[in-house]
ROVO-840026 format. One record per residue (C-alpha): residue number from 0; residue in three letters; y, z, x. Coordinates in steps of 0.25 Angstrom, whole numbers, plus 5000, padded with zeros to 4 digits. Layout:
N
 num residu   py   pz   px
 NUM    ALA    Y    Z    X
...
//
This chain:
523
 num residu   py   pz   px
   0    MET 4702 4864 5024
   1    THR 4704 4878 5029
   2    PRO 4693 4889 5026
   3    THR 4697 4903 5023
   4    TYR 4689 4915 5017
   5    LEU 4689 4917 5002
   6    THR 4698 4927 4995
   7    ARG 4690 4939 4989
   8    GLY 4692 4933 4975
   9    GLN 4687 4919 4979
  10    GLU 4675 4925 4987
  11    GLY 4671 4934 4975
  12    MET 4671 4922 4966
  13    TRP 4664 4913 4976
  14    ARG 4653 4923 4977
  15    ILE 4651 4924 4962
  16    HIS 4651 4909 4961
  17    ARG 4641 4908 4972
  18    GLY 4632 4919 4966
  19    LEU 4631 4910 4953
  20    GLY 4622 4900 4960
  21    ASP 4619 4889 4951
  22    ALA 4622 4897 4939
  23    PRO 4634 4892 4930
  24    VAL 4648 4897 4934
  25    PRO 4652 4908 4924
  26    SER 4664 4905 4915
  27    TRP 4673 4916 4921
  28    MET 4672 4909 4935
  29    LEU 4679 4897 4929
  30    GLN 4694 4898 4926
  31    GLN 4701 4889 4916
  32    LEU 4716 4884 4916
  33    THR 4723 4875 4906
  34    VAL 4737 4870 4908
  35    ASP 4743 4864 4896
  36    PHE 4755 4854 4898
  37    ASP 4763 4843 4891
  38    ALA 4760 4829 4898
  39    SER 4775 4825 4895
  40    ARG 4779 4837 4904
  41    ALA 4769 4835 4916
  42    VAL 4775 4828 4928
  43    LEU 4762 4828 4936
  44    PRO 4748 4824 4932
  45    ALA 4739 4835 4929
  46    GLU 4730 4832 4941
  47    ASP 4742 4831 4951
  48    ALA 4748 4845 4945
  49    LEU 4734 4851 4948
  50    ALA 4734 4845 4962
  51    GLU 4747 4852 4964
  52    VAL 4742 4865 4960
  53    VAL 4729 4864 4968
  54    ARG 4737 4860 4980
  55    ARG 4745 4874 4979
  56    HIS 4732 4882 4978
  57    GLU 4721 4882 4988
  58    GLY 4711 4890 4980
  59    LEU 4710 4877 4970
  60    ARG 4706 4868 4982
  61    THR 4697 4878 4989
  62    THR 4682 4877 4990
  63    VAL 4673 4888 4996
  64    GLY 4665 4887 5008
  65    THR 4658 4896 5018
  66    ASP 4661 4899 5033
  67    PRO 4650 4899 5043
  68    ALA 4646 4914 5039
  69    GLY 4645 4910 5025
  70    THR 4658 4916 5020
  71    PRO 4665 4909 5009
  72    VAL 4678 4902 5013
  73    GLN 4689 4895 5006
  74    ILE 4690 4880 5009
  75    VAL 4704 4875 5005
  76    HIS 4705 4860 5003
  77    ASP 4718 4853 5006
  78    ASP 4716 4844 4994
  79    ALA 4707 4847 4982
  80    HIS 4708 4837 4970
  81    VAL 4705 4842 4957
  82    PRO 4702 4831 4947
  83    VAL 4708 4832 4933
  84    GLU 4699 4827 4921
  85    ALA 4707 4822 4910
  86    VAL 4703 4822 4895
  87    ASP 4710 4818 4882
  88    SER 4710 4827 4870
  89    ALA 4715 4826 4855
  90    PRO 4726 4836 4851
  91    GLU 4716 4845 4842
  92    GLY 4706 4846 4854
  93    PHE 4715 4849 4865
  94    GLY 4710 4863 4867
  95    LYS 4696 4859 4866
  96    ALA 4698 4848 4876
  97    LYS 4703 4858 4886
  98    ARG 4691 4867 4885
  99    ALA 4681 4856 4885
 100    LEU 4688 4851 4898
 101    LEU 4687 4864 4905
 102    ASP 4672 4866 4900
 103    ARG 4670 4852 4907
 104    LEU 4677 4857 4920
 105    ALA 4668 4869 4920
 106    GLN 4655 4862 4919
 107    GLU 4653 4859 4934
 108    ARG 4651 4871 4943
 109    PHE 4662 4874 4953
 110    ASP 4657 4871 4967
 111    LEU 4666 4880 4975
 112    ALA 4662 4874 4988
 113    ALA 4664 4860 4985
 114    HIS 4676 4859 4975
 115    PRO 4689 4866 4971
 116    PRO 4688 4877 4961
 117    VAL 4696 4869 4950
 118    ARG 4694 4858 4940
 119    ALA 4704 4852 4930
 120    GLY 4705 4843 4918
 121    LEU 4716 4838 4909
 122    VAL 4716 4837 4894
 123    ARG 4726 4827 4888
 124    CYS 4731 4827 4873
 125    GLY 4743 4819 4871
 126    GLY 4754 4825 4878
 127    ARG 4746 4838 4880
 128    ARG 4739 4841 4893
 129    ALA 4730 4852 4898
 130    LEU 4726 4854 4912
 131    VAL 4713 4862 4912
 132    LEU 4707 4868 4925
 133    LEU 4695 4875 4928
 134    PHE 4694 4884 4941
 135    HIS 4683 4892 4947
 136    HIS 4687 4907 4948
 137    ILE 4687 4907 4963
 138    ALA 4700 4899 4963
 139    THR 4708 4905 4951
 140    ASP 4710 4918 4943
 141    GLN 4719 4920 4931
 142    TRP 4731 4922 4939
 143    SER 4728 4909 4946
 144    LEU 4727 4902 4933
 145    ARG 4741 4906 4928
 146    LEU 4746 4902 4941
 147    LEU 4739 4888 4941
 148    HIS 4743 4886 4926
 149    ASP 4758 4888 4930
 150    GLU 4757 4879 4942
 151    LEU 4750 4868 4935
 152    LEU 4760 4868 4924
 153    GLU 4771 4867 4934
 154    ALA 4765 4856 4942
 155    LEU 4762 4848 4929
 156    THR 4776 4849 4924
 157    ARG 4785 4850 4937
 158    GLY 4776 4841 4946
 159    ARG 4774 4853 4956
 160    VAL 4772 4868 4958
 161    GLU 4785 4874 4962
 162    ARG 4780 4887 4967
 163    PRO 4778 4893 4981
 164    TYR 4765 4890 4988
 165    PRO 4755 4900 4983
 166    MET 4746 4910 4991
 167    GLN 4732 4904 4993
 168    PRO 4718 4910 4993
 169    GLY 4717 4909 5008
 170    ASP 4729 4918 5009
 171    VAL 4723 4928 4999
 172    ALA 4710 4928 5008
 173    ALA 4718 4931 5020
 174    LYS 4726 4942 5013
 175    GLU 4713 4949 5008
 176    SER 4707 4949 5022
 177    SER 4720 4956 5028
 178    PRO 4720 4971 5030
 179    GLU 4728 4973 5017
 180    GLY 4718 4964 5010
 181    ARG 4706 4973 5015
 182    ARG 4713 4985 5011
 183    ARG 4715 4980 4997
 184    ASN 4700 4977 4997
 185    GLU 4696 4991 5001
 186    GLN 4705 4997 4991
 187    ALA 4700 4989 4980
 188    LEU 4685 4992 4984
 189    ARG 4689 5007 4983
 190    TYR 4694 5005 4969
 191    LEU 4682 4997 4965
 192    GLN 4673 5008 4970
 193    GLN 4680 5018 4962
 194    CYS 4679 5010 4950
 195    HIS 4664 5009 4951
 196    ASP 4663 5023 4954
 197    ARG 4669 5027 4941
 198    ALA 4668 5016 4931
 199    PRO 4658 5014 4921
 200    GLN 4647 5003 4921
 201    ALA 4651 4990 4914
 202    LEU 4652 4992 4899
 203    PHE 4644 4979 4896
 204    VAL 4632 4973 4903
 205    GLU 4629 4959 4905
 206    GLY 4619 4953 4895
 207    GLY 4607 4943 4898
 208    ARG 4609 4929 4901
 209    ASP 4608 4919 4889
 210    ASP 4615 4908 4883
 211    ALA 4620 4914 4870
 212    ALA 4635 4914 4868
 213    HIS 4637 4929 4869
 214    PHE 4651 4929 4874
 215    THR 4664 4927 4865
 216    SER 4678 4924 4870
 217    THR 4688 4929 4860
 218    TYR 4703 4926 4860
 219    LEU 4713 4933 4852
 220    HIS 4728 4930 4852
 221    ALA 4734 4944 4851
 222    PRO 4749 4945 4853
 223    ALA 4751 4958 4846
 224    ALA 4741 4965 4855
 225    PHE 4748 4960 4867
 226    ALA 4761 4965 4862
 227    ALA 4755 4978 4860
 228    ALA 4749 4979 4874
 229    ARG 4762 4976 4880
 230    ALA 4769 4987 4871
 231    LEU 4757 4997 4875
 232    ALA 4759 4994 4890
 233    ALA 4774 4996 4890
 234    ARG 4773 5009 4881
 235    HIS 4762 5015 4890
 236    ALA 4765 5011 4904
 237    ALA 4753 5002 4905
 238    THR 4751 4987 4907
 239    GLU 4747 4977 4897
 240    PRO 4733 4975 4904
 241    ALA 4731 4990 4904
 242    VAL 4734 4990 4889
 243    TRP 4723 4979 4886
 244    LEU 4713 4986 4896
 245    ALA 4716 4999 4889
 246    ALA 4713 4993 4875
 247    LEU 4700 4986 4880
 248    SER 4696 4999 4886
 249    LEU 4698 5006 4873
 250    HIS 4690 4996 4865
 251    LEU 4678 4997 4874
 252    SER 4679 5012 4874
 253    LEU 4679 5013 4859
 254    ALA 4668 5002 4858
 255    THR 4659 5008 4868
 256    GLY 4662 5023 4869
 257    LEU 4665 5022 4884
 258    ASP 4677 5030 4890
 259    ARG 4678 5021 4902
 260    CYS 4679 5006 4902
 261    ARG 4676 4997 4914
 262    PHE 4683 4983 4915
 263    HIS 4685 4972 4925
 264    MET 4700 4967 4926
 265    GLN 4705 4955 4932
 266    VAL 4716 4958 4942
 267    SER 4724 4947 4948
 268    ASN 4724 4953 4962
 269    ARG 4737 4947 4967
 270    THR 4744 4959 4974
 271    ASP 4756 4951 4979
 272    ARG 4765 4940 4975
 273    ALA 4760 4930 4984
 274    GLU 4746 4931 4978
 275    HIS 4752 4928 4964
 276    THR 4752 4913 4969
 277    VAL 4737 4913 4972
 278    VAL 4728 4904 4964
 279    GLY 4714 4910 4967
 280    ARG 4704 4920 4964
 281    MET 4712 4933 4966
 282    ALA 4709 4941 4953
 283    ARG 4698 4951 4953
 284    SER 4690 4958 4942
 285    VAL 4693 4973 4945
 286    PRO 4685 4984 4938
 287    LEU 4692 4995 4931
 288    ALA 4689 5006 4921
 289    VAL 4697 5012 4910
 290    ASP 4695 5027 4907
 291    LEU 4696 5030 4892
 292    SER 4691 5045 4893
 293    GLY 4698 5056 4887
 294    GLY 4703 5048 4875
 295    PRO 4716 5042 4881
 296    ASP 4727 5036 4871
 297    PHE 4730 5022 4874
 298    PRO 4742 5024 4883
 299    ALA 4734 5033 4892
 300    LEU 4722 5022 4891
 301    ALA 4732 5011 4895
 302    ARG 4737 5019 4907
 303    ARG 4722 5021 4911
 304    ALA 4720 5006 4910
 305    LEU 4732 5003 4918
 306    ARG 4728 5012 4929
 307    ALA 4714 5005 4929
 308    THR 4721 4991 4929
 309    MET 4730 4995 4941
 310    GLY 4718 5000 4949
 311    ALA 4711 4987 4947
 312    MET 4723 4978 4950
 313    ARG 4726 4986 4963
 314    ASN 4711 4984 4968
 315    ALA 4708 4970 4965
 316    GLY 4708 4965 4980
 317    PHE 4693 4968 4983
 318    SER 4682 4960 4989
 319    ASN 4672 4956 4979
 320    ARG 4660 4958 4988
 321    GLN 4664 4972 4992
 322    TYR 4667 4974 4977
 323    GLU 4652 4971 4974
 324    ASP 4648 4981 4985
 325    VAL 4656 4992 4978
 326    VAL 4650 4988 4964
 327    ARG 4636 4989 4970
 328    ALA 4638 5002 4977
 329    ALA 4644 5008 4964
 330    GLU 4632 5003 4956
 331    ARG 4622 5010 4966
 332    ARG 4630 5023 4966
 333    ARG 4632 5024 4951
 334    GLY 4619 5018 4946
 335    ILE 4625 5007 4937
 336    ARG 4629 4993 4937
 337    PHE 4643 4988 4936
 338    ARG 4644 4975 4928
 339    ASP 4658 4973 4924
 340    GLN 4658 4967 4910
 341    VAL 4672 4970 4904
 342    PHE 4684 4962 4910
 343    VAL 4698 4963 4906
 344    ASN 4708 4952 4910
 345    TYR 4723 4953 4908
 346    LEU 4729 4939 4909
 347    PRO 4744 4939 4908
 348    GLY 4746 4924 4909
 349    THR 4733 4916 4910
 350    PRO 4733 4903 4902
 351    ALA 4723 4904 4890
 352    PRO 4711 4895 4891
 353    PRO 4710 4882 4883
 354    GLY 4710 4885 4869
 355    ALA 4712 4900 4870
 356    GLY 4724 4901 4861
 357    ASP 4720 4891 4851
 358    ALA 4716 4902 4841
 359    GLY 4731 4907 4841
 360    ASP 4731 4921 4834
 361    ARG 4717 4920 4830
 362    ILE 4705 4925 4837
 363    SER 4695 4916 4843
 364    GLY 4681 4918 4849
 365    THR 4672 4909 4857
 366    ALA 4658 4912 4860
 367    PHE 4653 4908 4874
 368    THR 4641 4909 4883
 369    ARG 4642 4916 4896
 370    PRO 4630 4920 4906
 371    ALA 4628 4935 4907
 372    GLY 4634 4941 4920
 373    HIS 4644 4930 4921
 374    GLY 4657 4937 4916
 375    PRO 4661 4949 4909
 376    THR 4655 4954 4896
 377    CYS 4669 4957 4890
 378    GLU 4681 4951 4895
 379    LEU 4695 4953 4889
 380    SER 4706 4944 4893
 381    VAL 4720 4948 4889
 382    VAL 4729 4935 4890
 383    SER 4743 4940 4889
 384    GLU 4751 4927 4890
 385    LYS 4742 4922 4877
 386    GLU 4742 4936 4871
 387    ALA 4727 4934 4869
 388    LEU 4714 4942 4871
 389    VAL 4702 4935 4876
 390    LEU 4689 4943 4875
 391    ALA 4676 4937 4881
 392    VAL 4664 4946 4877
 393    ASP 4649 4946 4876
 394    ARG 4647 4948 4861
 395    ARG 4634 4956 4864
 396    TYR 4643 4967 4867
 397    VAL 4655 4964 4859
 398    GLU 4651 4958 4846
 399    ASP 4665 4955 4840
 400    PRO 4675 4951 4851
 401    GLU 4685 4948 4841
 402    ALA 4685 4963 4837
 403    VAL 4688 4967 4851
 404    VAL 4700 4958 4853
 405    HIS 4706 4962 4839
 406    TRP 4703 4977 4843
 407    LEU 4711 4975 4855
 408    ASP 4722 4968 4848
 409    ASP 4723 4978 4836
 410    THR 4722 4990 4846
 411    LEU 4733 4987 4855
 412    ARG 4742 4984 4843
 413    HIS 4738 4997 4837
 414    LEU 4741 5005 4850
 415    ALA 4755 4998 4851
 416    ASP 4758 5002 4837
 417    THR 4753 5017 4838
 418    GLY 4756 5020 4853
 419    GLY 4741 5021 4857
 420    THR 4741 5036 4857
 421    CYS 4730 5037 4847
 422    LEU 4717 5028 4848
 423    ASP 4709 5035 4837
 424    ALA 4715 5025 4827
 425    LEU 4709 5013 4834
 426    PRO 4698 5005 4827
 427    ALA 4685 5007 4834
 428    PRO 4680 4994 4841
 429    ALA 4666 4988 4838
 430    PRO 4656 4994 4848
 431    VAL 4653 4987 4861
 432    GLN 4638 4986 4862
 433    PRO 4630 4985 4874
 434    ALA 4618 4976 4876
 435    ALA 4606 4979 4868
 436    GLY 4597 4990 4874
 437    LEU 4607 4996 4883
 438    THR 4610 5011 4883
 439    ARG 4622 5019 4887
 440    CYS 4622 5028 4899
 441    ASP 4634 5034 4906
 442    GLY 4643 5023 4901
 443    CYS 4634 5012 4904
 444    TRP 4625 5003 4896
 445    ILE 4611 5003 4902
 446    SER 4597 4997 4899
 447    LEU 4586 5008 4900
 448    PRO 4575 4998 4899
 449    GLU 4581 4990 4911
 450    ILE 4583 5003 4919
 451    ALA 4568 5007 4917
 452    ALA 4564 4993 4920
 453    ALA 4572 4993 4933
 454    LEU 4566 5007 4937
 455    ALA 4552 5002 4934
 456    ASP 4554 4990 4943
 457    HIS 4554 5000 4955
 458    PRO 4540 4999 4962
 459    GLY 4538 5014 4962
 460    VAL 4541 5015 4947
 461    ARG 4530 5015 4936
 462    SER 4538 5017 4924
 463    ALA 4552 5021 4920
 464    GLU 4561 5024 4909
 465    ALA 4576 5026 4908
 466    ALA 4584 5035 4898
 467    VAL 4598 5040 4896
 468    ARG 4600 5055 4895
 469    ALA 4613 5063 4891
 470    GLU 4617 5072 4902
 471    GLY 4630 5080 4903
 472    GLY 4638 5071 4894
 473    ARG 4633 5058 4900
 474    GLU 4621 5049 4900
 475    VAL 4611 5049 4912
 476    LEU 4601 5038 4914
 477    VAL 4587 5044 4917
 478    ALA 4575 5037 4922
 479    ARG 4561 5042 4921
 480    VAL 4552 5035 4931
 481    HIS 4538 5035 4934
 482    THR 4537 5032 4949
 483    ALA 4527 5031 4960
 484    SER 4527 5042 4969
 485    GLY 4538 5042 4980
 486    VAL 4549 5035 4971
 487    SER 4562 5043 4971
 488    ALA 4573 5043 4961
 489    GLU 4583 5038 4973
 490    GLU 4574 5026 4975
 491    LEU 4574 5023 4960
 492    ARG 4589 5024 4960
 493    ASP 4590 5014 4971
 494    HIS 4581 5005 4964
 495    MET 4590 5005 4951
 496    ALA 4602 5003 4959
 497    GLU 4597 4991 4965
 498    ARG 4595 4985 4951
 499    LEU 4609 4988 4946
 500    PRO 4616 4976 4951
 501    ARG 4607 4967 4943
 502    ARG 4608 4974 4929
 503    SER 4620 4981 4923
 504    THR 4611 4989 4913
 505    LEU 4605 4997 4924
 506    MET 4609 5011 4928
 507    VAL 4603 5020 4939
 508    PRO 4597 5032 4932
 509    GLY 4604 5045 4935
 510    GLU 4591 5052 4934
 511    PHE 4577 5049 4938
 512    VAL 4565 5056 4932
 513    LEU 4553 5052 4941
 514    ARG 4539 5054 4938
 515    PRO 4530 5050 4950
 516    GLY 4516 5046 4949
 517    SER 4515 5042 4934
 518    ALA 4512 5029 4928
 519    SER 4514 5032 4913
 520    PRO 4527 5029 4906
 521    VAL 4538 5038 4907
 522    THR 4540 5047 4894
//
């Protein structure tokens, strides 16, 4: 066993996992893969095929330890046996059996220090077989899942994987610590700082923790929309991901009245050909914003979205710890909290989850529960290989998720037919609602009672109120505060800035009206 330091992607995921304590691991940290195959064509048992692939990829037989200084390190094991639990299924329940087995594999929490980050099972149904796998996100990303799917199928049907030996996470860690790797990190941090200096606060805020099934995952098979996206990309010198991002930006802008939309986008972060062979946590969620000001037509909007996506793709090689420092500094500087809640994933060839395509051309929606703060409020996945849209969204903001995916479907087909030069004829989407009791201020949703309560928590404040005032074409948050003598506006700004990381509905007031020495309520 040879220890080496974690890659930036591994370290970021390890810190998130460790920060959960005893809390359940959120679903987004568990990645699923299903490999369907015909038993008559298999030349290796499923367990042996899996062993062949695990042998090739060190990240699947790695645990995480610490060096004497407490720094996390990779511990790559020479041999890591992954047992394969087998179950039998009737033909009519094959898809349900796959999902049930994956749920069972996910019941026990991953111990990253003790066990490899992969679990496996096999569903048998006559001559049909499905090898189902569950990975901790520290070991895989969407690119890795595509690679593993192909290698497992190759091992099952050919008896071996006939590909060059892949680049390993340890090689990635060495590259990241090189002078070129440090240069890329510094470049990415500058990009991130610029993003947070200009971008709006997140559109959505996280709700309270409860056990209700607020989230809905909605799947739509939309081949006509994908054909329209390809046509629009070719016609307007853009890319398909940029076209989809432009369409979602347009929907959110029309639904909220905002002229600048902020997103997080998954970037594969594989900058050279050798990294294409890595099975590991390479991908990053990178912020970007799409500007809709000035009333652009769709070709111009698609090009703006393309520039935004290219900026994100060029700047994904950052250190998570330093990224957090950039965010905190921007929050203090701008007086708002960034809690990114809208994710966009363009997946060119990821195998669909078990049962995802069972609905065919019909739309299907499944309600599920997710703890607040454990994932985005709105996540659109564009799965090009399946020509499918998957929208996971909090229904407290978006009451009709089916209407959203149908709007995207209809709009792209309309734009492809008309050229996209005029957007006036587009149907208005249903409004996106903030959480109850929130007020709009300078493009952000804030809670005036929470801001007043946070100010009143200062030992030198006797009472406080917060209000929004229109000034010069924008909204300004004004705080009227009764204070003890000697309390300054600067002290209150620092007090509020300290509370920003704990609440996305807070904002540091742009103006303080101080009234020292009075204990009566502000009027």
